[in-house]
KOLTORMI-486698 format. One record per residue (C-alpha): residue in one letter; x negated, y, z. Coordinates in nm, 4 decimals. Layout:
BEGIN
> A  X  Y  Z .
...
This chain:
BEGIN
> X  -9.0044  12.8389  5.3668 .
> X  -9.0849  13.1988  5.2220 .
> X  -9.2986  13.4350  5.3972 .
> X  -9.1921  13.8146  5.4334 .
> X  -9.5710  13.9084  5.2718 .
> X  -9.4794  13.8472  4.9032 .
> X  -9.1827  13.8407  4.6632 .
> X  -9.1015  13.6315  4.3636 .
> X  -8.8574  13.7681  4.0841 .
> X  -8.7822  13.7499  3.7153 .
> X  -8.9602  13.9604  3.4726 .
> X  -8.9058  14.0738  3.1049 .
> X  -9.2062  13.9015  2.8867 .
> X  -9.1099  14.1705  2.6026 .
> X  -9.2268  14.4440  2.8553 .
> X  -9.5946  14.4888  2.8296 .
> X  -9.7177  14.5380  3.1801 .
> X  -9.4986  14.2500  3.3057 .
> X  -9.6192  14.0327  3.0478 .
> X  -9.9700  14.1415  3.1470 .
> X  -9.9067  14.0470  3.4684 .
> X  -9.7962  13.6908  3.3884 .
> X  -10.0900  13.6469  3.1614 .
> X  -10.3439  13.7551  3.4162 .
> X  -10.2587  13.4909  3.6592 .
> X  -10.2421  13.2196  3.3897 .
> X  -10.5759  13.3076  3.2555 .
> X  -10.7155  13.3106  3.5920 .
> X  -10.5598  12.9746  3.6968 .
> X  -10.5467  12.7923  3.3898 .
> X  -10.8246  12.9572  3.1406 .
> X  -11.0986  13.0177  3.3995 .
> X  -11.0356  12.7798  3.6828 .
> X  -10.9017  12.4711  3.4797 .
> X  -11.1094  12.5524  3.1883 .
> X  -10.7698  12.4872  2.9265 .
> X  -10.8453  12.6513  2.5669 .
> X  -10.6948  12.9724  2.5038 .
> X  -10.5453  12.8033  2.1990 .
> X  -10.3400  12.5729  2.4352 .
> X  -10.2465  12.8000  2.7229 .
> X  -10.0628  13.0738  2.4774 .
> X  -9.7684  12.9220  2.2570 .
> X  -9.4199  13.0473  2.0748 .
> X  -9.2219  12.9528  2.3928 .
> X  -9.3574  13.2405  2.6082 .
> X  -9.1282  13.4901  2.4177 .
> X  -8.8145  13.2827  2.4508 .
> X  -8.8793  13.1662  2.7887 .
> X  -8.7475  13.3285  3.1478 .
> X  -9.0514  13.4417  3.3540 .
> X  -9.1032  13.4421  3.7090 .
> X  -9.3926  13.6501  3.8887 .
> X  -9.4681  13.6652  4.2680 .
> X  -9.6166  14.0140  4.3962 .
> X  -9.8062  14.0645  4.7242 .
> X  -9.6994  14.3749  4.9272 .
> X  -9.9156  14.5992  4.7017 .
> X  -9.7276  14.4549  4.4075 .
> X  -10.0192  14.2607  4.2951 .
> X  -9.9343  13.9423  4.0938 .
> X  -10.0114  13.6487  4.2784 .
> X  -9.8300  13.3836  4.1126 .
> X  -9.6061  13.2946  3.7795 .
> X  -9.3970  13.0020  3.6288 .
> X  -9.1803  12.9644  3.3067 .
> X  -8.8482  12.8248  3.2110 .
> X  -8.8511  12.7113  2.8314 .
> X  -8.5129  12.6866  2.7060 .
> X  -8.3904  12.3623  2.5689 .
> X  -8.5099  12.2355  2.1845 .
> X  -8.3751  12.0386  1.9285 .
> X  -8.5304  11.7234  2.1290 .
> X  -8.5833  11.8195  2.4706 .
> X  -8.3913  11.9843  2.7533 .
> X  -8.5138  12.2829  2.9230 .
> X  -8.8760  12.2695  3.1201 .
> X  -9.0265  12.4349  3.3829 .
> X  -9.3950  12.5008  3.3072 .
> X  -9.7012  12.7340  3.3563 .
> X  -9.6656  12.7305  3.7471 .
> X  -9.9671  12.9025  3.8537 .
> X  -10.0699  13.0728  4.1555 .
> X  -10.3857  13.2385  4.2469 .
> X  -10.6301  13.0194  4.4660 .
> X  -10.6297  13.2824  4.7620 .
> X  -10.2565  13.2383  4.8067 .
> X  -10.2225  12.8688  4.7649 .
> X  -10.0752  12.7007  5.0680 .
> X  -9.8520  12.9703  5.1507 .
> X  -9.5348  12.9078  5.0346 .
> X  -9.5839  13.1058  4.7025 .
> X  -9.5128  12.7839  4.4762 .
> X  -9.2092  12.6954  4.6442 .
> X  -9.0584  13.0681  4.6155 .
> X  -9.1363  13.0880  4.2171 .
> X  -8.9826  12.7360  4.1937 .
> X  -8.6845  12.8302  4.3724 .
> X  -8.6132  13.1208  4.1516 .
> X  -8.6608  12.9122  3.8030 .
> X  -8.4047  12.6551  3.9293 .
> X  -8.1847  12.9141  4.0624 .
> X  -8.2078  13.0802  3.7078 .
> X  -8.1379  12.7364  3.5242 .
> X  -7.8273  12.6713  3.7092 .
> X  -7.6897  13.0294  3.6722 .
> X  -7.7677  12.9669  3.2908 .
> X  -7.5517  12.6152  3.3342 .
> X  -7.8412  12.3745  3.2607 .
> X  -7.7486  12.0231  3.3617 .
> X  -8.1176  11.9176  3.3641 .
> X  -8.4676  12.0551  3.3672 .
> X  -8.8126  11.8862  3.2672 .
> X  -9.1491  11.9535  3.3641 .
> X  -9.5020  11.8240  3.2893 .
> X  -9.6448  11.7978  3.6120 .
> X  -10.0380  11.7738  3.7130 .
> X  -10.0719  11.4234  3.8670 .
> X  -10.2020  11.5858  4.2034 .
> X  -9.8902  11.8004  4.2163 .
> X  -9.6176  11.4920  4.2062 .
> X  -9.5296  11.5304  4.5642 .
> X  -9.4853  11.9220  4.5811 .
> X  -9.2323  11.8773  4.2836 .
> X  -9.0448  11.5387  4.4453 .
> X  -8.9484  11.7754  4.7392 .
> X  -8.7291  11.9723  4.4666 .
> X  -8.5850  11.6879  4.3358 .
> X  -8.7646  11.6101  4.0562 .
> X  -8.8668  11.2323  3.9803 .
> X  -9.1703  11.1117  3.7720 .
> X  -9.0992  10.8872  3.4897 .
> X  -9.3168  10.7137  3.1929 .
> X  -9.7025  10.6825  3.2259 .
> X  -9.9632  10.9252  3.3186 .
> X  -10.0880  11.1206  3.0124 .
> X  -10.3408  11.3571  2.9468 .
> X  -10.2942  11.7425  2.8497 .
> X  -10.6099  11.9617  2.8332 .
> X  -10.8358  11.6632  2.9783 .
> X  -10.5987  11.7006  3.2984 .
> X  -10.3896  11.3970  3.3854 .
> X  -10.0176  11.4627  3.3863 .
> X  -9.6671  11.2588  3.4474 .
> X  -9.3114  11.3997  3.3037 .
> X  -9.0881  11.4736  3.5452 .
> X  -8.6870  11.5485  3.5788 .
> X  -8.3924  11.6438  3.7565 .
> X  -8.0357  11.6558  3.6907 .
> X  -7.8792  11.9762  3.7821 .
> X  -7.5235  12.0579  3.8953 .
> X  -7.3504  12.3753  3.7970 .
> X  -7.3794  12.6676  4.0373 .
> X  -7.1245  12.6819  4.2745 .
> X  -7.2474  12.9498  4.5234 .
> X  -7.1195  13.3108  4.5076 .
> X  -7.1687  13.4579  4.1602 .
> X  -7.4973  13.6488  4.1834 .
> X  -7.3758  13.8676  3.9020 .
> X  -7.0532  14.0023  4.0661 .
> X  -7.0752  14.3592  4.0577 .
> X  -7.1880  14.5600  4.3517 .
> X  -6.8455  14.6663  4.5724 .
> X  -7.0484  14.7832  4.8976 .
> X  -7.3266  15.0203  4.9867 .
> X  -7.6529  14.9221  4.7773 .
> X  -7.9086  14.7967  4.9972 .
> X  -8.2438  14.8825  4.8830 .
> X  -8.5217  14.8194  5.1636 .
> X  -8.6130  14.6219  5.4623 .
> X  -8.4825  14.8873  5.6928 .
> X  -8.1440  14.9269  5.5220 .
> X  -8.1261  14.5558  5.5285 .
> X  -8.1980  14.5326  5.9109 .
> X  -7.9349  14.8010  5.9719 .
> X  -7.6625  14.6394  5.7894 .
> X  -7.7043  14.3393  5.9750 .
> X  -7.7015  14.4672  6.3183 .
> X  -7.3875  14.6937  6.2465 .
> X  -7.2320  14.3529  6.1132 .
> X  -7.3036  14.1973  6.4431 .
> X  -7.2063  14.4537  6.6775 .
> X  -6.8471  14.5329  6.4870 .
> X  -6.7835  14.1087  6.4662 .
> X  -6.4803  14.0249  6.7364 .
> X  -6.5393  13.6699  6.8019 .
> X  -6.7160  13.5141  6.4832 .
> X  -7.0171  13.5350  6.2626 .
> X  -7.1533  13.3539  5.9405 .
> X  -7.5134  13.3328  5.8715 .
> X  -7.6411  13.1575  5.5521 .
> X  -8.0441  13.2186  5.5510 .
> X  -8.3361  13.0431  5.4487 .
> X  -8.5455  13.0737  5.7450 .
> X  -8.3289  13.2802  6.0101 .
> X  -8.4558  13.6125  5.8717 .
> X  -8.7109  13.7088  6.1394 .
> X  -8.7513  14.0718  5.9850 .
> X  -8.3629  14.1301  6.0359 .
> X  -8.3003  13.9254  6.3384 .
> X  -8.6121  13.8716  6.5354 .
> X  -8.5569  14.2043  6.7205 .
> X  -8.4227  14.3104  7.0648 .
> X  -8.0986  14.5090  6.9386 .
> X  -8.0080  14.2268  6.7065 .
> X  -8.0572  13.9176  6.9583 .
> X  -7.8652  14.1516  7.2524 .
> X  -7.5904  14.1725  6.9716 .
> X  -7.5608  13.8114  6.8845 .
> X  -7.5572  13.7243  7.3044 .
> X  -7.2818  13.9270  7.3572 .
> X  -7.0955  13.7664  7.0651 .
> X  -7.2170  13.4058  7.1628 .
> X  -7.0862  13.4991  7.5074 .
> X  -6.7389  13.6370  7.4160 .
> X  -6.6612  13.3792  7.1507 .
> X  -6.4115  13.1069  7.1994 .
> X  -6.5934  12.7977  7.1110 .
> X  -6.8533  12.8320  6.8487 .
> X  -6.8523  13.1482  6.7230 .
> X  -7.1865  13.1962  6.5477 .
> X  -7.2425  12.9571  6.2920 .
> X  -7.5756  12.9441  6.1109 .
> X  -7.6865  12.7759  5.7971 .
> X  -8.0471  12.7610  5.7815 .
> X  -8.2534  12.6110  5.4512 .
> X  -8.5897  12.5844  5.5895 .
> X  -8.6115  12.4573  5.9545 .
> X  -8.9773  12.3925  5.9010 .
> X  -9.0759  12.7388  5.8860 .
> X  -8.8429  12.8197  6.1709 .
> X  -9.0048  12.5398  6.3566 .
> X  -9.3608  12.6805  6.2874 .
> X  -9.2804  13.0661  6.3724 .
> X  -9.1013  12.9851  6.7204 .
> X  -8.8463  13.2810  6.6422 .
> X  -8.6477  13.3890  6.9531 .
> X  -8.2879  13.3337  6.7926 .
> X  -8.3929  12.9598  6.8236 .
> X  -8.4197  13.0066  7.1784 .
> X  -8.0979  13.1946  7.2285 .
> X  -7.9306  12.9051  7.0185 .
> X  -8.0627  12.6603  7.2777 .
> X  -7.9760  12.8598  7.5810 .
> X  -7.6011  12.9364  7.4429 .
> X  -7.5680  12.5879  7.2396 .
> X  -7.1746  12.6166  7.3031 .
> X  -7.1549  12.9439  7.1283 .
> X  -7.4012  12.9041  6.8383 .
> X  -7.4582  12.6197  6.6035 .
> X  -7.7319  12.5583  6.3567 .
> X  -7.6888  12.3034  6.0677 .
> X  -7.9078  12.2656  5.7957 .
> X  -7.7743  12.2213  5.4020 .
> X  -7.7865  11.8947  5.2333 .
> X  -7.9944  11.8299  4.9179 .
> X  -7.6950  11.9089  4.6872 .
> X  -7.6673  12.2523  4.8552 .
> X  -8.0465  12.3728  4.8665 .
> X  -8.0870  12.5269  4.5311 .
> X  -7.8873  12.8570  4.6179 .
> X  -8.1258  13.1462  4.6277 .
> X  -7.9048  13.3822  4.8190 .
> X  -7.8443  13.4872  5.1818 .
> X  -7.5555  13.6454  5.3367 .
> X  -7.3910  13.7459  5.6740 .
> X  -7.0202  13.7650  5.7179 .
> X  -6.8190  13.8677  6.0439 .
> X  -6.4690  13.8282  6.1250 .
> X  -6.3555  14.1662  6.0284 .
> X  -6.4148  14.1531  5.6525 .
> X  -6.7972  14.2635  5.6560 .
> X  -7.0737  14.1266  5.4845 .
> X  -7.4195  14.1650  5.3600 .
> X  -7.5156  13.9764  5.0797 .
> X  -7.8481  13.9373  4.9230 .
> X  -7.9199  13.7709  4.5684 .
> X  -8.2484  13.6652  4.6682 .
> X  -8.3173  13.5081  5.0486 .
> X  -8.6868  13.6575  4.9430 .
> X  -8.5871  14.0134  4.9202 .
> X  -8.3901  14.2505  5.0958 .
> X  -8.2077  14.4408  4.8098 .
> X  -7.8383  14.3700  4.8063 .
> X  -7.5333  14.5394  4.8984 .
> X  -7.3304  14.5451  5.2254 .
> X  -6.9896  14.6502  5.3341 .
> X  -6.7748  14.7105  5.6991 .
> X  -6.4833  14.6186  5.5212 .
> X  -6.4872  14.4398  5.1872 .
> X  -6.2188  14.1651  5.2023 .
> X  -6.2633  14.0257  4.8282 .
> X  -6.6259  13.9693  4.8394 .
> X  -6.5823  13.8228  5.2162 .
> X  -6.3518  13.5646  5.0840 .
> X  -6.5781  13.4300  4.8129 .
> X  -6.8534  13.4328  5.0745 .
> X  -6.6911  13.2605  5.3203 .
> X  -6.5213  12.9824  5.0972 .
> X  -6.8596  12.8916  5.0010 .
> X  -7.0093  12.9033  5.3584 .
> X  -6.7332  12.6717  5.4850 .
> X  -6.7934  12.4282  5.1652 .
> X  -7.1434  12.4473  5.2428 .
> X  -7.1093  12.3887  5.6282 .
> X  -6.8764  12.1050  5.6067 .
> X  -7.1569  11.8971  5.4244 .
> X  -7.4666  12.0264  5.6293 .
> X  -7.6309  11.8164  5.9106 .
> X  -7.7149  11.9377  6.2523 .
> X  -8.0528  12.1419  6.2551 .
> X  -8.2405  11.9117  6.4972 .
> X  -8.5796  12.0357  6.3893 .
> X  -8.4601  12.3863  6.5435 .
> X  -8.3219  12.1942  6.8796 .
> X  -8.6557  12.0418  6.9075 .
> X  -8.8754  12.3403  6.8901 .
> X  -9.1105  12.4079  7.1933 .
> X  -9.0715  12.7358  7.3064 .
């Protein structure tokens, strides 16, 4: 779902540089492009909201959104979703919305609302939002109310202190991933949004995965992939390997109730792990032997695996 040429992450509105980055995108999209009056665009909720920005590889801000806190008569609300025109259709909005929903669940919110521009109803519906009420106009733009119930975040605690080695770059993440695969005896577990081509679509990783799949008794490699459609579009080599070694590699897609967890991780069967709080970024922590963190991640993986469905999209990829 999420490309590797941008990232989405929370920012602090009280920081002038981060605030200006949010404002620049909203100015371009809402004030200039959609002709929203300045007095309507900026309000008192900005100072108390959670904000997310998307940036390209050069650090330029390309999108933003906010999560406003609950009010006396309303639940928390997602709003001010904006992506620069040159980046639309490239999954930037999806990354921002994923981050905002994940933040809402982390904060313990049980429901979310938003005012969706009418042309964007289908986009938000893909994330579980349901429209209600009559169409109305804000700043002369047609909108509908949308609402979604949230379950408490059941995944691993994203605020757990780092217990392994800090991972700060793509190169470090790829090296940690390869080391985990090579150290595995019989089993490997991957929780990923799109099969992480930057980490897994290389000769060394694929060779290690092939060795493990052939050595395992039964399905030694289990992979949860949240976005098989992106995998379908890319035609990644790991899918071809899984098709050839279907007895050793199994792919499943989490159900709707499990698709909001934003992290990604890899586990082997000797208590090694690589954990990234955001699947869109490479930062995280890893350990060759971290039994405490490993158990936590393993339990979550097993819960989601039992509820997941076979990844039929990946099986049908024409390579």
